[in-house]
C-alpha positions in Angstrom: 0.0 0.0 0.0 2.8 2.4 0.9 4.7 1.6 -2.4 1.6 2.2 -4.5 1.0 5.5 -2.9 4.6 6.6 -3.5 4.4 5.7 -7.2 1.1 7.6 -7.6 2.6 10.6 -6.0 5.7 10.5 -8.2 3.7 10.3 -11.5 1.1 13.0 -10.7 1.4 15.8 -13.2 2.3 19.2 -11.7 -0.5 21.7 -11.4 -0.6 24.2 -14.3 0.6 27.7 -13.6 -2.3 30.1 -13.2 -2.8 32.4 -16.2 -2.9 36.1 -15.6 -6.1 37.8 -16.7 -5.6 40.5 -19.3 -5.9 44.1 -18.1 -9.1 46.1 -18.9 -7.2 48.1 -21.6 -5.9 44.9 -23.1 -9.4 43.4 -23.2 -10.5 46.4 -25.2 -7.6 45.8 -27.6 -8.6 42.1 -28.0 -12.2 43.1 -28.7 -11.2 45.4 -31.5 -8.7 42.9 -32.8 -11.4 40.2 -33.0 -13.7 42.7 -34.8 -10.9 43.8 -37.2 -9.9 40.2 -38.0 -13.1 39.8 -40.0 -12.8 43.1 -42.0 -13.5 44.3 -44.6 -17.0 43.0 -45.2 -18.1 41.4 -48.5 -18.1 43.7 -51.5 -21.9 43.7 -51.9 -24.8 43.4 -49.5 -28.6 43.9 -49.7 -31.0 44.3 -46.9 -34.4 45.8 -45.7 -34.3 48.6 -43.2 -37.4 49.5 -41.2 -37.5 52.8 -39.4 -40.2 53.2 -36.7 -41.0 56.2 -34.5 -43.9 58.1 -32.9 -44.9 61.7 -32.9 -44.4 63.8 -29.8 -48.1 63.1 -28.9 -47.4 59.4 -28.9 -49.1 58.5 -32.2 -47.4 56.5 -35.0 -45.4 58.9 -37.2 -46.4 57.9 -40.7 -44.1 60.4 -42.5 -40.9 59.4 -40.7 -41.6 55.7 -40.3 -40.8 53.8 -43.4 -39.2 50.8 -45.0 -36.5 50.7 -47.7 -34.9 47.9 -49.7 -31.2 48.7 -50.1 -28.4 47.4 -52.2 -24.9 48.5 -51.2 -21.4 48.4 -52.7 -19.1 48.4 -49.7 -16.0 49.6 -51.4 -17.4 53.2 -51.5 -20.7 52.6 -49.6 -22.7 53.7 -52.6 -26.3 52.3 -52.5 -29.5 52.1 -54.5 -32.6 52.2 -52.3 -36.3 51.7 -53.1 -39.0 52.7 -50.6 -41.6 50.2 -49.7 -45.2 51.3 -49.0 -48.1 49.4 -47.6 -50.1 49.7 -50.8 -47.2 48.3 -52.9 -46.8 51.6 -54.8 -43.6 51.3 -56.8 -41.4 54.1 -55.7 -38.6 55.0 -58.1 -35.0 54.1 -56.9 -32.9 56.7 -55.1 -29.2 57.0 -54.5 -28.1 56.7 -50.9 -24.9 56.3 -48.9 -25.8 54.7 -45.5 -23.7 55.9 -42.7 -23.7 56.5 -38.9 -23.4 60.0 -37.5 -24.7 61.6 -40.8 -27.9 63.2 -41.9 -29.2 59.9 -43.3 -30.3 56.4 -42.2 -27.6 54.5 -40.3 -26.0 51.5 -41.9 -25.1 49.3 -43.6 -25.4 46.3 -41.2 -21.7 45.5 -41.7 -20.6 49.1 -40.9 -17.3 49.6 -39.1 -18.5 50.1 -35.6 -15.1 51.2 -34.4 -14.8 53.9 -37.0 -14.5 57.4 -35.5 -17.4 59.8 -36.3 -16.6 62.4 -39.0 -15.4 65.8 -37.8 -18.4 67.5 -39.5 -21.3 66.2 -41.6 -20.3 65.0 -45.1 -22.4 65.3 -48.2 -23.8 62.2 -49.8 -21.3 62.8 -52.6 -18.4 62.2 -50.2 -16.7 58.8 -51.1 -15.2 57.1 -48.1 -11.8 55.4 -48.4 -12.1 51.7 -48.7 -11.3 49.7 -45.6 -7.7 48.3 -45.5 -7.0 44.7 -44.9 -4.5 44.0 -42.1 -2.6 40.8 -41.2 -3.7 39.7 -37.7 -0.4 40.8 -36.1 -0.6 44.3 -37.5 -4.3 44.6 -36.4 -3.4 43.8 -32.8 -0.6 46.3 -32.8 -2.9 49.0 -34.2 -5.6 48.2 -31.7 -3.2 48.6 -28.7 -2.4 52.2 -29.9 -6.1 53.0 -30.5 -7.1 51.8 -27.0 -4.4 53.8 -25.2 -5.1 57.1 -27.0 -8.9 57.1 -27.4 -10.7 55.2 -24.6 -10.3 54.4 -21.0 -12.0 51.2 -19.7 -13.9 52.3 -16.5 -15.4 48.9 -15.6 -15.7 45.3 -16.7 -18.1 42.7 -15.3 -20.0 39.6 -16.4 -23.7 40.1 -17.1 -25.9 37.2 -18.3 -22.9 35.3 -19.5 -21.4 38.2 -21.5 -18.5 40.5 -20.5 -19.8 44.1 -20.1 -17.1 46.7 -20.8 -17.8 50.4 -20.0 -15.8 53.0 -21.8 -14.9 56.7 -21.4 -13.3 58.6 -24.3 -9.9 60.0 -23.4 -10.3 62.7 -26.1 -12.7 63.8 -28.9 -15.9 62.4 -27.3 -17.9 63.4 -30.4 -15.7 61.3 -32.6 -14.9 58.4 -30.3 -18.5 57.3 -30.0 -18.4 53.9 -28.2 -19.7 53.9 -24.6 -20.5 50.3 -23.7 -19.7 46.8 -25.2 -21.1 43.4 -24.4 -18.8 40.6 -25.7 -18.3 36.8 -25.5 -15.8 36.5 -22.6 -14.0 33.7 -24.3 -13.7 35.0 -27.9 -14.3 38.7 -27.4 -16.8 38.8 -30.2 -19.3 41.7 -30.0 -23.0 40.9 -29.1 -24.2 44.4 -28.3 -22.9 47.9 -27.9 -24.0 51.5 -27.0 -22.6 54.3 -29.1 -23.4 58.0 -29.7 -24.9 59.3 -32.9 -26.7 62.4 -34.1 -30.1 63.5 -35.2 -30.2 66.2 -37.9 -33.4 68.3 -38.2 -33.3 70.0 -41.6 -35.6 72.6 -43.2 -34.3 75.8 -41.5 -31.4 78.1 -42.4 -29.2 75.6 -40.8 -29.9 72.1 -39.4 -30.5 71.6 -35.7 -28.3 68.8 -34.4 -29.2 66.7 -31.3 -27.2 63.9 -29.7 -28.5 60.4 -29.8 -27.6 57.3 -27.9 -27.9 54.1 -30.0 -28.1 50.6 -28.6 -27.0 48.2 -31.3 -27.7 44.4 -31.3 -25.6 42.2 -33.4 -26.1 38.7 -35.0 -24.7 36.6 -37.8 -25.7 36.1 -41.4 -23.7 33.5 -43.4 -21.1 33.6 -40.6 -20.7 37.4 -40.9 -21.2 39.7 -37.9 -24.0 42.2 -38.7 -26.1 44.8 -36.9 -29.7 43.5 -36.6 -31.4 46.2 -34.5 -30.8 49.7 -33.3 -32.7 51.5 -30.5 -32.2 55.2 -30.4 -33.0 57.8 -27.7 -32.5 61.5 -28.6 -31.0 63.7 -26.0 -30.2 67.4 -25.5 -33.8 68.0 -24.1 -35.3 67.1 -27.5 -39.0 66.5 -27.2 -40.2 66.5 -30.8 -41.3 63.7 -33.1 -39.0 60.7 -32.9 -37.7 61.1 -29.4 -37.4 57.3 -29.5 -36.6 55.6 -32.8 -36.0 52.0 -33.8 -34.2 50.6 -36.9 -34.5 47.0 -37.9 -32.3 45.3 -40.5 -33.7 42.2 -42.1 -33.3 40.1 -45.2 -29.6 40.7 -45.1 -27.8 39.0 -48.0 -24.4 39.1 -49.6 -24.7 38.9 -53.4 -21.5 38.0 -55.3 -22.1 40.8 -57.7 -24.5 43.6 -58.5 -25.0 45.7 -61.7 -22.9 48.9 -61.8 -25.9 51.0 -62.7 -27.3 50.3 -59.2 -24.7 52.8 -57.9 -25.0 55.6 -60.5 -28.1 57.7 -60.1 -27.7 59.1 -63.6 -28.4 55.6 -65.0 -31.6 54.9 -63.1 -33.8 56.5 -65.8 -32.6 54.0 -68.4 -33.4 51.0 -66.2 -37.0 51.8 -65.0 -38.1 48.2 -65.9 -35.0 46.6 -64.3 -35.3 48.0 -60.8 -35.8 45.2 -58.3 -38.6 45.2 -55.7 
């Protein structure tokens, strides 16, 4: 009995060394690295966006609640959109360029959620620079610098199985728009986030601009991470129509190709019978 015990003790594997948990700032770098590892998105995508809001009196806002079918070319974010109405009236196509923090509908669902907001509103004619593709090593190095200069992690905790990360901009709070992240604690993949945005009220001599807080929910389509829902609350004591607004992205697809004329408004007139529904 003594001999067996001695042999068992001698062959027992040593206990593994405890691994040190990453620092909060490092966690943020890993979250961004995981997001960047799957960029840029596919060249083309199509989706349906539903915008829903109420008037300041609490009634459905028919004018500012609508549905669009959208086809996007992600290299320059040019898009053709067609409004959908309940009586199936065939609206003509219109050129759009979906973007966050601009005077237009947010999107597309594959938008770069870590991209800083523009310094000032940009016209729809502005063509964004295509997203670069980084090798994984370079992405992580780039993320480390971004975290140190733009955000400070103020808290991390587990909530309902997800890691909740609270952020505070170190500088440029209007541009560095992230405020909260919920991620898988093992893979650091995003599930939900809170970010700032803007509401532009046009029609006067100059647009009135109000701050908005967006809560974005994410999911997967064909293995690609996409935004599925946005819940927005307008701040700055705004009490007009659309104090609370919701966007829903559905029917998200990634076509291998789309016709060039979809992204040139001057060619729409020659394709009136070709416009998809």
